N, CA, C and O atoms as a Maestro MAE file, in Angstrom:
{
 s_m_m2io_version
 :::
 2.0.0
}

f_m_ct {
 s_m_title
 :::
 protein
 m_atom[336] {
  # First column is atom index #
  i_m_mmod_type
  r_m_x_coord
  r_m_y_coord
  r_m_z_coord
  i_m_residue_number
  s_m_chain_name
  s_m_pdb_residue_name
  s_m_pdb_atom_name
  i_m_atomic_number
  :::
  1 25 94.699 21.116 -2.603 1 A "MET " " N  " 7
  2 3 93.347 21.561 -2.339 1 A "MET " " CA " 6
  3 2 92.459 20.363 -2.053 1 A "MET " " C  " 6
  4 15 92.534 19.321 -2.704 1 A "MET " " O  " 8
  5 25 91.625 20.557 -1.061 2 A "ARG " " N  " 7
  6 3 90.732 19.483 -0.708 2 A "ARG " " CA " 6
  7 2 89.278 20.004 -0.796 2 A "ARG " " C  " 6
  8 15 88.917 20.993 -0.158 2 A "ARG " " O  " 8
  9 25 88.482 19.324 -1.586 3 A "LEU " " N  " 7
  10 3 87.117 19.751 -1.777 3 A "LEU " " CA " 6
  11 2 86.263 19.791 -0.504 3 A "LEU " " C  " 6
  12 15 85.458 20.712 -0.369 3 A "LEU " " O  " 8
  13 25 86.392 18.843 0.440 4 A "PRO " " N  " 7
  14 3 85.611 18.934 1.687 4 A "PRO " " CA " 6
  15 2 86.001 20.184 2.514 4 A "PRO " " C  " 6
  16 15 85.153 20.769 3.188 4 A "PRO " " O  " 8
  17 25 87.233 20.571 2.460 5 A "VAL " " N  " 7
  18 3 87.684 21.809 3.210 5 A "VAL " " CA " 6
  19 2 87.071 23.062 2.477 5 A "VAL " " C  " 6
  20 15 86.566 23.979 3.124 5 A "VAL " " O  " 8
  21 25 87.133 23.065 1.150 6 A "ILE " " N  " 7
  22 3 86.611 24.169 0.424 6 A "ILE " " CA " 6
  23 2 85.106 24.339 0.663 6 A "ILE " " C  " 6
  24 15 84.610 25.449 0.854 6 A "ILE " " O  " 8
  25 25 84.354 23.136 0.645 7 A "LYS " " N  " 7
  26 3 82.921 23.180 0.870 7 A "LYS " " CA " 6
  27 2 82.656 23.738 2.280 7 A "LYS " " C  " 6
  28 15 81.761 24.559 2.482 7 A "LYS " " O  " 8
  29 25 83.403 23.303 3.178 8 A "HIS " " N  " 7
  30 3 83.201 23.778 4.608 8 A "HIS " " CA " 6
  31 2 83.433 25.302 4.705 8 A "HIS " " C  " 6
  32 15 82.670 25.998 5.375 8 A "HIS " " O  " 8
  33 25 84.452 25.803 4.057 9 A "ILE " " N  " 7
  34 3 84.706 27.195 4.138 9 A "ILE " " CA " 6
  35 2 83.606 27.969 3.355 9 A "ILE " " C  " 6
  36 15 83.214 29.053 3.787 9 A "ILE " " O  " 8
  37 25 83.123 27.456 2.258 10 A "VAL " " N  " 7
  38 3 82.007 28.128 1.558 10 A "VAL " " CA " 6
  39 2 80.829 28.176 2.452 10 A "VAL " " C  " 6
  40 15 80.136 29.193 2.484 10 A "VAL " " O  " 8
  41 25 80.549 27.113 3.201 11 A "SER " " N  " 7
  42 3 79.422 27.149 4.098 11 A "SER " " CA " 6
  43 2 79.629 28.223 5.205 11 A "SER " " C  " 6
  44 15 78.704 28.945 5.579 11 A "SER " " O  " 8
  45 25 80.857 28.290 5.696 12 A "PHE " " N  " 7
  46 3 81.176 29.321 6.650 12 A "PHE " " CA " 6
  47 2 80.907 30.712 6.124 12 A "PHE " " C  " 6
  48 15 80.342 31.557 6.818 12 A "PHE " " O  " 8
  49 25 81.324 30.946 4.862 13 A "ILE " " N  " 7
  50 3 81.081 32.314 4.241 13 A "ILE " " CA " 6
  51 2 79.598 32.522 4.126 13 A "ILE " " C  " 6
  52 15 79.138 33.639 4.364 13 A "ILE " " O  " 8
  53 25 78.821 31.529 3.780 14 A "GLU " " N  " 7
  54 3 77.384 31.661 3.597 14 A "GLU " " CA " 6
  55 2 76.663 32.040 4.932 14 A "GLU " " C  " 6
  56 15 75.694 32.798 4.969 14 A "GLU " " O  " 8
  57 25 77.244 31.422 6.060 15 A "ASN " " N  " 7
  58 3 76.631 31.623 7.349 15 A "ASN " " CA " 6
  59 2 77.168 32.851 8.045 15 A "ASN " " C  " 6
  60 15 76.530 33.289 9.002 15 A "ASN " " O  " 8
  61 25 78.256 33.436 7.665 16 A "ASN " " N  " 7
  62 3 78.883 34.501 8.324 16 A "ASN " " CA " 6
  63 2 79.140 35.638 7.267 16 A "ASN " " C  " 6
  64 15 78.215 36.303 6.801 16 A "ASN " " O  " 8
  65 25 80.377 35.806 6.941 17 A "ASP " " N  " 7
  66 3 80.729 36.917 6.033 17 A "ASP " " CA " 6
  67 2 82.055 36.587 5.384 17 A "ASP " " C  " 6
  68 15 82.938 36.057 6.058 17 A "ASP " " O  " 8
  69 25 82.231 36.871 4.131 18 A "GLU " " N  " 7
  70 3 83.424 36.516 3.400 18 A "GLU " " CA " 6
  71 2 84.614 37.364 3.959 18 A "GLU " " C  " 6
  72 15 85.770 36.985 3.773 18 A "GLU " " O  " 8
  73 25 84.335 38.484 4.627 19 A "ASP " " N  " 7
  74 3 85.401 39.341 5.118 19 A "ASP " " CA " 6
  75 2 86.313 38.562 6.100 19 A "ASP " " C  " 6
  76 15 87.513 38.829 6.166 19 A "ASP " " O  " 8
  77 25 85.739 37.594 6.865 20 A "TYR " " N  " 7
  78 3 86.535 36.832 7.837 20 A "TYR " " CA " 6
  79 2 87.563 36.010 6.988 20 A "TYR " " C  " 6
  80 15 88.734 35.923 7.357 20 A "TYR " " O  " 8
  81 25 87.143 35.451 5.927 21 A "VAL " " N  " 7
  82 3 88.110 34.638 5.105 21 A "VAL " " CA " 6
  83 2 89.174 35.490 4.418 21 A "VAL " " C  " 6
  84 15 90.347 35.129 4.321 21 A "VAL " " O  " 8
  85 25 88.701 36.632 3.951 22 A "VAL " " N  " 7
  86 3 89.652 37.588 3.291 22 A "VAL " " CA " 6
  87 2 90.723 38.033 4.352 22 A "VAL " " C  " 6
  88 15 91.914 38.063 4.044 22 A "VAL " " O  " 8
  89 25 90.315 38.353 5.508 23 A "GLU " " N  " 7
  90 3 91.253 38.766 6.561 23 A "GLU " " CA " 6
  91 2 92.198 37.623 6.988 23 A "GLU " " C  " 6
  92 15 93.376 37.860 7.256 23 A "GLU " " O  " 8
  93 25 91.703 36.446 7.045 24 A "THR " " N  " 7
  94 3 92.529 35.263 7.302 24 A "THR " " CA " 6
  95 2 93.524 35.064 6.235 24 A "THR " " C  " 6
  96 15 94.691 34.803 6.530 24 A "THR " " O  " 8
  97 25 93.115 35.178 4.949 25 A "LEU " " N  " 7
  98 3 94.101 35.086 3.856 25 A "LEU " " CA " 6
  99 2 95.178 36.112 4.030 25 A "LEU " " C  " 6
  100 15 96.356 35.774 3.917 25 A "LEU " " O  " 8
  101 25 94.839 37.338 4.299 26 A "GLU " " N  " 7
  102 3 95.826 38.437 4.442 26 A "GLU " " CA " 6
  103 2 96.817 38.069 5.554 26 A "GLU " " C  " 6
  104 15 98.030 38.227 5.415 26 A "GLU " " O  " 8
  105 25 96.256 37.574 6.655 27 A "THR " " N  " 7
  106 3 97.117 37.246 7.865 27 A "THR " " CA " 6
  107 2 98.063 36.127 7.420 27 A "THR " " C  " 6
  108 15 99.268 36.220 7.654 27 A "THR " " O  " 8
  109 25 97.540 35.063 6.779 28 A "LEU " " N  " 7
  110 3 98.472 33.954 6.428 28 A "LEU " " CA " 6
  111 2 99.492 34.354 5.393 28 A "LEU " " C  " 6
  112 15 100.635 33.900 5.451 28 A "LEU " " O  " 8
  113 25 99.107 35.205 4.431 29 A "GLU " " N  " 7
  114 3 100.059 35.709 3.409 29 A "GLU " " CA " 6
  115 2 101.153 36.491 4.075 29 A "GLU " " C  " 6
  116 15 102.304 36.426 3.644 29 A "GLU " " O  " 8
  117 25 100.831 37.234 5.119 30 A "ASP " " N  " 7
  118 3 101.841 37.961 5.858 30 A "ASP " " CA " 6
  119 2 102.740 37.012 6.694 30 A "ASP " " C  " 6
  120 15 103.957 37.188 6.751 30 A "ASP " " O  " 8
  121 25 102.142 36.054 7.308 31 A "LEU " " N  " 7
  122 3 102.880 35.128 8.092 31 A "LEU " " CA " 6
  123 2 103.858 34.249 7.323 31 A "LEU " " C  " 6
  124 15 104.875 33.805 7.857 31 A "LEU " " O  " 8
  125 25 103.533 34.013 6.077 32 A "ILE " " N  " 7
  126 3 104.335 33.072 5.307 32 A "ILE " " CA " 6
  127 2 105.752 33.729 5.046 32 A "ILE " " C  " 6
  128 15 106.706 33.022 4.720 32 A "ILE " " O  " 8
  129 25 105.857 35.012 5.189 33 A "ASP " " N  " 7
  130 3 107.132 35.688 4.979 33 A "ASP " " CA " 6
  131 2 108.087 35.548 6.173 33 A "ASP " " C  " 6
  132 15 109.245 35.957 6.094 33 A "ASP " " O  " 8
  133 25 107.612 34.988 7.242 34 A "LEU " " N  " 7
  134 3 108.398 34.833 8.458 34 A "LEU " " CA " 6
  135 2 109.598 33.849 8.163 34 A "LEU " " C  " 6
  136 15 109.402 32.697 7.775 34 A "LEU " " O  " 8
  137 25 110.747 34.335 8.355 35 A "GLU " " N  " 7
  138 3 111.943 33.583 8.029 35 A "GLU " " CA " 6
  139 2 112.181 32.322 8.807 35 A "GLU " " C  " 6
  140 15 112.802 31.377 8.321 35 A "GLU " " O  " 8
  141 25 111.680 32.315 10.026 36 A "SER " " N  " 7
  142 3 111.933 31.166 10.916 36 A "SER " " CA " 6
  143 2 110.958 30.014 10.730 36 A "SER " " C  " 6
  144 15 110.988 29.026 11.463 36 A "SER " " O  " 8
  145 25 110.095 30.163 9.736 37 A "LEU " " N  " 7
  146 3 109.143 28.994 9.480 37 A "LEU " " CA " 6
  147 2 109.912 27.863 8.840 37 A "LEU " " C  " 6
  148 15 110.823 28.060 8.035 37 A "LEU " " O  " 8
  149 25 109.503 26.661 9.234 38 A "LYS " " N  " 7
  150 3 110.060 25.443 8.638 38 A "LYS " " CA " 6
  151 2 109.255 25.125 7.407 38 A "LYS " " C  " 6
  152 15 108.115 25.555 7.231 38 A "LYS " " O  " 8
  153 25 109.947 24.299 6.509 39 A "ASP " " N  " 7
  154 3 109.342 23.935 5.199 39 A "ASP " " CA " 6
  155 2 107.943 23.356 5.395 39 A "ASP " " C  " 6
  156 15 107.009 23.711 4.677 39 A "ASP " " O  " 8
  157 25 107.809 22.454 6.383 40 A "GLN " " N  " 7
  158 3 106.510 21.812 6.605 40 A "GLN " " CA " 6
  159 2 105.462 22.869 7.050 40 A "GLN " " C  " 6
  160 15 104.298 22.781 6.659 40 A "GLN " " O  " 8
  161 25 105.866 23.837 7.845 41 A "GLU " " N  " 7
  162 3 104.894 24.857 8.194 41 A "GLU " " CA " 6
  163 2 104.449 25.723 7.015 41 A "GLU " " C  " 6
  164 15 103.285 26.105 6.896 41 A "GLU " " O  " 8
  165 25 105.400 26.010 6.171 42 A "ILE " " N  " 7
  166 3 105.122 26.782 4.952 42 A "ILE " " CA " 6
  167 2 104.154 26.044 4.078 42 A "ILE " " C  " 6
  168 15 103.240 26.631 3.500 42 A "ILE " " O  " 8
  169 25 104.367 24.703 3.979 43 A "ASP " " N  " 7
  170 3 103.474 23.854 3.139 43 A "ASP " " CA " 6
  171 2 102.066 23.854 3.719 43 A "ASP " " C  " 6
  172 15 101.101 23.881 2.956 43 A "ASP " " O  " 8
  173 25 101.914 23.824 5.030 44 A "VAL " " N  " 7
  174 3 100.589 23.793 5.660 44 A "VAL " " CA " 6
  175 2 99.893 25.187 5.428 44 A "VAL " " C  " 6
  176 15 98.700 25.265 5.133 44 A "VAL " " O  " 8
  177 25 100.661 26.213 5.569 45 A "ILE " " N  " 7
  178 3 100.085 27.557 5.327 45 A "ILE " " CA " 6
  179 2 99.690 27.676 3.849 45 A "ILE " " C  " 6
  180 15 98.618 28.187 3.527 45 A "ILE " " O  " 8
  181 25 100.565 27.202 2.957 46 A "GLY " " N  " 7
  182 3 100.200 27.248 1.527 46 A "GLY " " CA " 6
  183 2 98.944 26.488 1.194 46 A "GLY " " C  " 6
  184 15 98.131 26.959 0.399 46 A "GLY " " O  " 8
  185 25 98.765 25.321 1.785 47 A "GLU " " N  " 7
  186 3 97.551 24.549 1.625 47 A "GLU " " CA " 6
  187 2 96.310 25.283 2.106 47 A "GLU " " C  " 6
  188 15 95.274 25.277 1.440 47 A "GLU " " O  " 8
  189 25 96.423 25.905 3.250 48 A "LEU " " N  " 7
  190 3 95.320 26.717 3.802 48 A "LEU " " CA " 6
  191 2 95.009 27.859 2.859 48 A "LEU " " C  " 6
  192 15 93.848 28.110 2.538 48 A "LEU " " O  " 8
  193 25 96.075 28.572 2.402 49 A "LEU " " N  " 7
  194 3 95.819 29.651 1.490 49 A "LEU " " CA " 6
  195 2 95.096 29.163 0.201 49 A "LEU " " C  " 6
  196 15 94.193 29.840 -0.290 49 A "LEU " " O  " 8
  197 25 95.495 28.001 -0.336 50 A "SER " " N  " 7
  198 3 94.871 27.506 -1.522 50 A "SER " " CA " 6
  199 2 93.343 27.239 -1.263 50 A "SER " " C  " 6
  200 15 92.477 27.611 -2.056 50 A "SER " " O  " 8
  201 25 93.087 26.596 -0.147 51 A "ASN " " N  " 7
  202 3 91.694 26.195 0.139 51 A "ASN " " CA " 6
  203 2 90.826 27.456 0.398 51 A "ASN " " C  " 6
  204 15 89.677 27.506 -0.040 51 A "ASN " " O  " 8
  205 25 91.370 28.472 1.106 52 A "LEU " " N  " 7
  206 3 90.611 29.717 1.401 52 A "LEU " " CA " 6
  207 2 90.382 30.440 0.075 52 A "LEU " " C  " 6
  208 15 89.290 30.951 -0.173 52 A "LEU " " O  " 8
  209 25 91.398 30.484 -0.768 53 A "SER " " N  " 7
  210 3 91.262 31.223 -2.062 53 A "SER " " CA " 6
  211 2 90.203 30.460 -2.944 53 A "SER " " C  " 6
  212 15 89.312 31.084 -3.521 53 A "SER " " O  " 8
  213 25 90.319 29.153 -3.028 54 A "GLY " " N  " 7
  214 3 89.360 28.376 -3.678 54 A "GLY " " CA " 6
  215 2 87.921 28.577 -3.259 54 A "GLY " " C  " 6
  216 15 87.017 28.649 -4.092 54 A "GLY " " O  " 8
  217 25 87.719 28.667 -1.944 55 A "ALA " " N  " 7
  218 3 86.424 28.890 -1.420 55 A "ALA " " CA " 6
  219 2 85.861 30.256 -1.771 55 A "ALA " " C  " 6
  220 15 84.662 30.423 -1.993 55 A "ALA " " O  " 8
  221 25 86.767 31.230 -1.813 56 A "LEU " " N  " 7
  222 3 86.303 32.572 -2.207 56 A "LEU " " CA " 6
  223 2 85.922 32.583 -3.666 56 A "LEU " " C  " 6
  224 15 84.984 33.283 -4.047 56 A "LEU " " O  " 8
  225 25 86.648 31.800 -4.530 57 A "GLU " " N  " 7
  226 3 86.272 31.772 -5.933 57 A "GLU " " CA " 6
  227 2 84.932 31.102 -6.149 57 A "GLU " " C  " 6
  228 15 84.118 31.539 -6.962 57 A "GLU " " O  " 8
  229 25 84.727 30.042 -5.409 58 A "VAL " " N  " 7
  230 3 83.395 29.340 -5.481 58 A "VAL " " CA " 6
  231 2 82.298 30.225 -4.995 58 A "VAL " " C  " 6
  232 15 81.218 30.269 -5.584 58 A "VAL " " O  " 8
  233 25 82.557 30.936 -3.922 59 A "HIS " " N  " 7
  234 3 81.532 31.886 -3.406 59 A "HIS " " CA " 6
  235 2 81.228 32.964 -4.393 59 A "HIS " " C  " 6
  236 15 80.064 33.336 -4.540 59 A "HIS " " O  " 8
  237 25 82.240 33.505 -5.100 60 A "GLU " " N  " 7
  238 3 81.991 34.527 -6.140 60 A "GLU " " CA " 6
  239 2 81.102 33.963 -7.267 60 A "GLU " " C  " 6
  240 15 80.202 34.643 -7.760 60 A "GLU " " O  " 8
  241 25 81.361 32.772 -7.642 61 A "ALA " " N  " 7
  242 3 80.523 32.088 -8.677 61 A "ALA " " CA " 6
  243 2 79.096 32.009 -8.215 61 A "ALA " " C  " 6
  244 15 78.145 32.239 -8.962 61 A "ALA " " O  " 8
  245 25 78.987 31.667 -6.923 62 A "MET " " N  " 7
  246 3 77.619 31.500 -6.376 62 A "MET " " CA " 6
  247 2 76.891 32.855 -6.337 62 A "MET " " C  " 6
  248 15 75.687 32.930 -6.583 62 A "MET " " O  " 8
  249 25 77.634 33.912 -6.027 63 A "LYS " " N  " 7
  250 3 76.984 35.252 -6.027 63 A "LYS " " CA " 6
  251 2 76.610 35.619 -7.438 63 A "LYS " " C  " 6
  252 15 75.691 36.415 -7.633 63 A "LYS " " O  " 8
  253 25 77.270 35.084 -8.416 64 A "ALA " " N  " 7
  254 3 76.968 35.344 -9.849 64 A "ALA " " CA " 6
  255 2 75.802 34.529 -10.344 64 A "ALA " " C  " 6
  256 15 75.401 34.652 -11.501 64 A "ALA " " O  " 8
  257 25 75.244 33.684 -9.466 65 A "GLY " " N  " 7
  258 3 74.085 32.898 -9.809 65 A "GLY " " CA " 6
  259 2 74.269 31.407 -10.042 65 A "GLY " " C  " 6
  260 15 73.314 30.696 -10.353 65 A "GLY " " O  " 8
  261 25 75.463 30.952 -9.894 66 A "VAL " " N  " 7
  262 3 75.742 29.551 -10.104 66 A "VAL " " CA " 6
  263 2 75.426 28.809 -8.832 66 A "VAL " " C  " 6
  264 15 75.790 29.258 -7.745 66 A "VAL " " O  " 8
  265 25 74.733 27.641 -8.949 67 A "ASN " " N  " 7
  266 3 74.451 26.924 -7.695 67 A "ASN " " CA " 6
  267 2 75.704 26.339 -7.073 67 A "ASN " " C  " 6
  268 15 76.718 26.191 -7.754 67 A "ASN " " O  " 8
  269 25 75.653 25.998 -5.778 68 A "LYS " " N  " 7
  270 3 76.826 25.657 -5.064 68 A "LYS " " CA " 6
  271 2 77.506 24.408 -5.599 68 A "LYS " " C  " 6
  272 15 78.734 24.371 -5.678 68 A "LYS " " O  " 8
  273 25 76.765 23.413 -5.958 69 A "LYS " " N  " 7
  274 3 77.362 22.138 -6.473 69 A "LYS " " CA " 6
  275 2 78.042 22.437 -7.814 69 A "LYS " " C  " 6
  276 15 79.172 21.997 -8.028 69 A "LYS " " O  " 8
  277 25 77.416 23.141 -8.683 70 A "THR " " N  " 7
  278 3 78.042 23.429 -9.937 70 A "THR " " CA " 6
  279 2 79.307 24.282 -9.852 70 A "THR " " C  " 6
  280 15 80.306 24.062 -10.537 70 A "THR " " O  " 8
  281 25 79.194 25.276 -8.958 71 A "ALA " " N  " 7
  282 3 80.319 26.172 -8.714 71 A "ALA " " CA " 6
  283 2 81.516 25.330 -8.231 71 A "ALA " " C  " 6
  284 15 82.627 25.483 -8.738 71 A "ALA " " O  " 8
  285 25 81.288 24.462 -7.270 72 A "LEU " " N  " 7
  286 3 82.335 23.603 -6.765 72 A "LEU " " CA " 6
  287 2 82.937 22.652 -7.815 72 A "LEU " " C  " 6
  288 15 84.153 22.479 -7.905 72 A "LEU " " O  " 8
  289 25 82.058 22.058 -8.585 73 A "ASN " " N  " 7
  290 3 82.529 21.208 -9.655 73 A "ASN " " CA " 6
  291 2 83.302 21.894 -10.712 73 A "ASN " " C  " 6
  292 15 84.333 21.394 -11.162 73 A "ASN " " O  " 8
  293 25 82.807 23.083 -11.141 74 A "ASN " " N  " 7
  294 3 83.546 23.862 -12.086 74 A "ASN " " CA " 6
  295 2 84.904 24.300 -11.615 74 A "ASN " " C  " 6
  296 15 85.850 24.334 -12.402 74 A "ASN " " O  " 8
  297 25 85.026 24.642 -10.324 75 A "PHE " " N  " 7
  298 3 86.236 25.041 -9.739 75 A "PHE " " CA " 6
  299 2 87.238 23.881 -9.775 75 A "PHE " " C  " 6
  300 15 88.392 24.023 -10.178 75 A "PHE " " O  " 8
  301 25 86.734 22.731 -9.332 76 A "MET " " N  " 7
  302 3 87.635 21.543 -9.268 76 A "MET " " CA " 6
  303 2 88.061 21.061 -10.627 76 A "MET " " C  " 6
  304 15 89.182 20.581 -10.801 76 A "MET " " O  " 8
  305 25 87.163 21.186 -11.608 77 A "LYS " " N  " 7
  306 3 87.547 20.871 -13.014 77 A "LYS " " CA " 6
  307 2 88.692 21.778 -13.502 77 A "LYS " " C  " 6
  308 15 89.669 21.343 -14.112 77 A "LYS " " O  " 8
  309 25 88.496 23.079 -13.185 78 A "ARG " " N  " 7
  310 3 89.512 24.072 -13.625 78 A "ARG " " CA " 6
  311 2 90.868 23.736 -12.891 78 A "ARG " " C  " 6
  312 15 91.922 23.794 -13.524 78 A "ARG " " O  " 8
  313 25 90.845 23.406 -11.635 79 A "VAL " " N  " 7
  314 3 92.084 23.075 -10.945 79 A "VAL " " CA " 6
  315 2 92.709 21.816 -11.566 79 A "VAL " " C  " 6
  316 15 93.909 21.781 -11.838 79 A "VAL " " O  " 8
  317 25 91.898 20.806 -11.781 80 A "GLN " " N  " 7
  318 3 92.375 19.534 -12.379 80 A "GLN " " CA " 6
  319 2 92.959 19.776 -13.794 80 A "GLN " " C  " 6
  320 15 93.944 19.153 -14.192 80 A "GLN " " O  " 8
  321 25 92.343 20.665 -14.505 81 A "GLY " " N  " 7
  322 3 92.844 20.975 -15.831 81 A "GLY " " CA " 6
  323 2 94.177 21.711 -15.799 81 A "GLY " " C  " 6
  324 15 95.001 21.551 -16.700 81 A "GLY " " O  " 8
  325 25 94.394 22.534 -14.744 82 A "SER " " N  " 7
  326 3 95.644 23.240 -14.692 82 A "SER " " CA " 6
  327 2 96.756 22.287 -14.243 82 A "SER " " C  " 6
  328 15 97.923 22.543 -14.540 82 A "SER " " O  " 8
  329 25 96.426 21.180 -13.526 83 A "ILE " " N  " 7
  330 3 97.442 20.291 -13.137 83 A "ILE " " CA " 6
  331 2 97.905 19.392 -14.262 83 A "ILE " " C  " 6
  332 15 99.088 19.066 -14.367 83 A "ILE " " O  " 8
  333 25 96.960 18.992 -15.106 84 A "ASP " " N  " 7
  334 3 97.245 18.172 -16.245 84 A "ASP " " CA " 6
  335 2 98.076 18.924 -17.214 84 A "ASP " " C  " 6
  336 15 98.431 18.393 -18.266 84 A "ASP " " O  " 8
  :::
 }
 m_bond[335] {
  # First column is bond index #
  i_m_from
  i_m_to
  i_m_order
  :::
  1 1 2 1
  2 2 3 1
  3 3 4 2
  4 3 5 1
  5 5 6 1
  6 6 7 1
  7 7 8 2
  8 7 9 1
  9 9 10 1
  10 10 11 1
  11 11 12 2
  12 11 13 1
  13 13 14 1
  14 14 15 1
  15 15 16 2
  16 15 17 1
  17 17 18 1
  18 18 19 1
  19 19 20 2
  20 19 21 1
  21 21 22 1
  22 22 23 1
  23 23 24 2
  24 23 25 1
  25 25 26 1
  26 26 27 1
  27 27 28 2
  28 27 29 1
  29 29 30 1
  30 30 31 1
  31 31 32 2
  32 31 33 1
  33 33 34 1
  34 34 35 1
  35 35 36 2
  36 35 37 1
  37 37 38 1
  38 38 39 1
  39 39 40 2
  40 39 41 1
  41 41 42 1
  42 42 43 1
  43 43 44 2
  44 43 45 1
  45 45 46 1
  46 46 47 1
  47 47 48 2
  48 47 49 1
  49 49 50 1
  50 50 51 1
  51 51 52 2
  52 51 53 1
  53 53 54 1
  54 54 55 1
  55 55 56 2
  56 55 57 1
  57 57 58 1
  58 58 59 1
  59 59 60 2
  60 59 61 1
  61 61 62 1
  62 62 63 1
  63 63 64 2
  64 63 65 1
  65 65 66 1
  66 66 67 1
  67 67 68 2
  68 67 69 1
  69 69 70 1
  70 70 71 1
  71 71 72 2
  72 71 73 1
  73 73 74 1
  74 74 75 1
  75 75 76 2
  76 75 77 1
  77 77 78 1
  78 78 79 1
  79 79 80 2
  80 79 81 1
  81 81 82 1
  82 82 83 1
  83 83 84 2
  84 83 85 1
  85 85 86 1
  86 86 87 1
  87 87 88 2
  88 87 89 1
  89 89 90 1
  90 90 91 1
  91 91 92 2
  92 91 93 1
  93 93 94 1
  94 94 95 1
  95 95 96 2
  96 95 97 1
  97 97 98 1
  98 98 99 1
  99 99 100 2
  100 99 101 1
  101 101 102 1
  102 102 103 1
  103 103 104 2
  104 103 105 1
  105 105 106 1
  106 106 107 1
  107 107 108 2
  108 107 109 1
  109 109 110 1
  110 110 111 1
  111 111 112 2
  112 111 113 1
  113 113 114 1
  114 114 115 1
  115 115 116 2
  116 115 117 1
  117 117 118 1
  118 118 119 1
  119 119 120 2
  120 119 121 1
  121 121 122 1
  122 122 123 1
  123 123 124 2
  124 123 125 1
  125 125 126 1
  126 126 127 1
  127 127 128 2
  128 127 129 1
  129 129 130 1
  130 130 131 1
  131 131 132 2
  132 131 133 1
  133 133 134 1
  134 134 135 1
  135 135 136 2
  136 135 137 1
  137 137 138 1
  138 138 139 1
  139 139 140 2
  140 139 141 1
  141 141 142 1
  142 142 143 1
  143 143 144 2
  144 143 145 1
  145 145 146 1
  146 146 147 1
  147 147 148 2
  148 147 149 1
  149 149 150 1
  150 150 151 1
  151 151 152 2
  152 151 153 1
  153 153 154 1
  154 154 155 1
  155 155 156 2
  156 155 157 1
  157 157 158 1
  158 158 159 1
  159 159 160 2
  160 159 161 1
  161 161 162 1
  162 162 163 1
  163 163 164 2
  164 163 165 1
  165 165 166 1
  166 166 167 1
  167 167 168 2
  168 167 169 1
  169 169 170 1
  170 170 171 1
  171 171 172 2
  172 171 173 1
  173 173 174 1
  174 174 175 1
  175 175 176 2
  176 175 177 1
  177 177 178 1
  178 178 179 1
  179 179 180 2
  180 179 181 1
  181 181 182 1
  182 182 183 1
  183 183 184 2
  184 183 185 1
  185 185 186 1
  186 186 187 1
  187 187 188 2
  188 187 189 1
  189 189 190 1
  190 190 191 1
  191 191 192 2
  192 191 193 1
  193 193 194 1
  194 194 195 1
  195 195 196 2
  196 195 197 1
  197 197 198 1
  198 198 199 1
  199 199 200 2
  200 199 201 1
  201 201 202 1
  202 202 203 1
  203 203 204 2
  204 203 205 1
  205 205 206 1
  206 206 207 1
  207 207 208 2
  208 207 209 1
  209 209 210 1
  210 210 211 1
  211 211 212 2
  212 211 213 1
  213 213 214 1
  214 214 215 1
  215 215 216 2
  216 215 217 1
  217 217 218 1
  218 218 219 1
  219 219 220 2
  220 219 221 1
  221 221 222 1
  222 222 223 1
  223 223 224 2
  224 223 225 1
  225 225 226 1
  226 226 227 1
  227 227 228 2
  228 227 229 1
  229 229 230 1
  230 230 231 1
  231 231 232 2
  232 231 233 1
  233 233 234 1
  234 234 235 1
  235 235 236 2
  236 235 237 1
  237 237 238 1
  238 238 239 1
  239 239 240 2
  240 239 241 1
  241 241 242 1
  242 242 243 1
  243 243 244 2
  244 243 245 1
  245 245 246 1
  246 246 247 1
  247 247 248 2
  248 247 249 1
  249 249 250 1
  250 250 251 1
  251 251 252 2
  252 251 253 1
  253 253 254 1
  254 254 255 1
  255 255 256 2
  256 255 257 1
  257 257 258 1
  258 258 259 1
  259 259 260 2
  260 259 261 1
  261 261 262 1
  262 262 263 1
  263 263 264 2
  264 263 265 1
  265 265 266 1
  266 266 267 1
  267 267 268 2
  268 267 269 1
  269 269 270 1
  270 270 271 1
  271 271 272 2
  272 271 273 1
  273 273 274 1
  274 274 275 1
  275 275 276 2
  276 275 277 1
  277 277 278 1
  278 278 279 1
  279 279 280 2
  280 279 281 1
  281 281 282 1
  282 282 283 1
  283 283 284 2
  284 283 285 1
  285 285 286 1
  286 286 287 1
  287 287 288 2
  288 287 289 1
  289 289 290 1
  290 290 291 1
  291 291 292 2
  292 291 293 1
  293 293 294 1
  294 294 295 1
  295 295 296 2
  296 295 297 1
  297 297 298 1
  298 298 299 1
  299 299 300 2
  300 299 301 1
  301 301 302 1
  302 302 303 1
  303 303 304 2
  304 303 305 1
  305 305 306 1
  306 306 307 1
  307 307 308 2
  308 307 309 1
  309 309 310 1
  310 310 311 1
  311 311 312 2
  312 311 313 1
  313 313 314 1
  314 314 315 1
  315 315 316 2
  316 315 317 1
  317 317 318 1
  318 318 319 1
  319 319 320 2
  320 319 321 1
  321 321 322 1
  322 322 323 1
  323 323 324 2
  324 323 325 1
  325 325 326 1
  326 326 327 1
  327 327 328 2
  328 327 329 1
  329 329 330 1
  330 330 331 1
  331 331 332 2
  332 331 333 1
  333 333 334 1
  334 334 335 1
  335 335 336 2
  :::
 }
}
């Protein structure tokens, strides 16, 4: 996960609609089942899925009243905590 990518996607959601991101997630989730994909391609799709999912989580926190910076920081702390 990359914070700059997540921030960019959150801005996209704010300027457009989260449905675009949800539909993109669904498309990528379906695509990842394609048997002819190479490992590197699967890794890239997985990274995209992680960033899109993270952006949706941050956006949900923002809808609940958390400011953008705090929502992003809380999300990244939770991700860091799960890695440790």
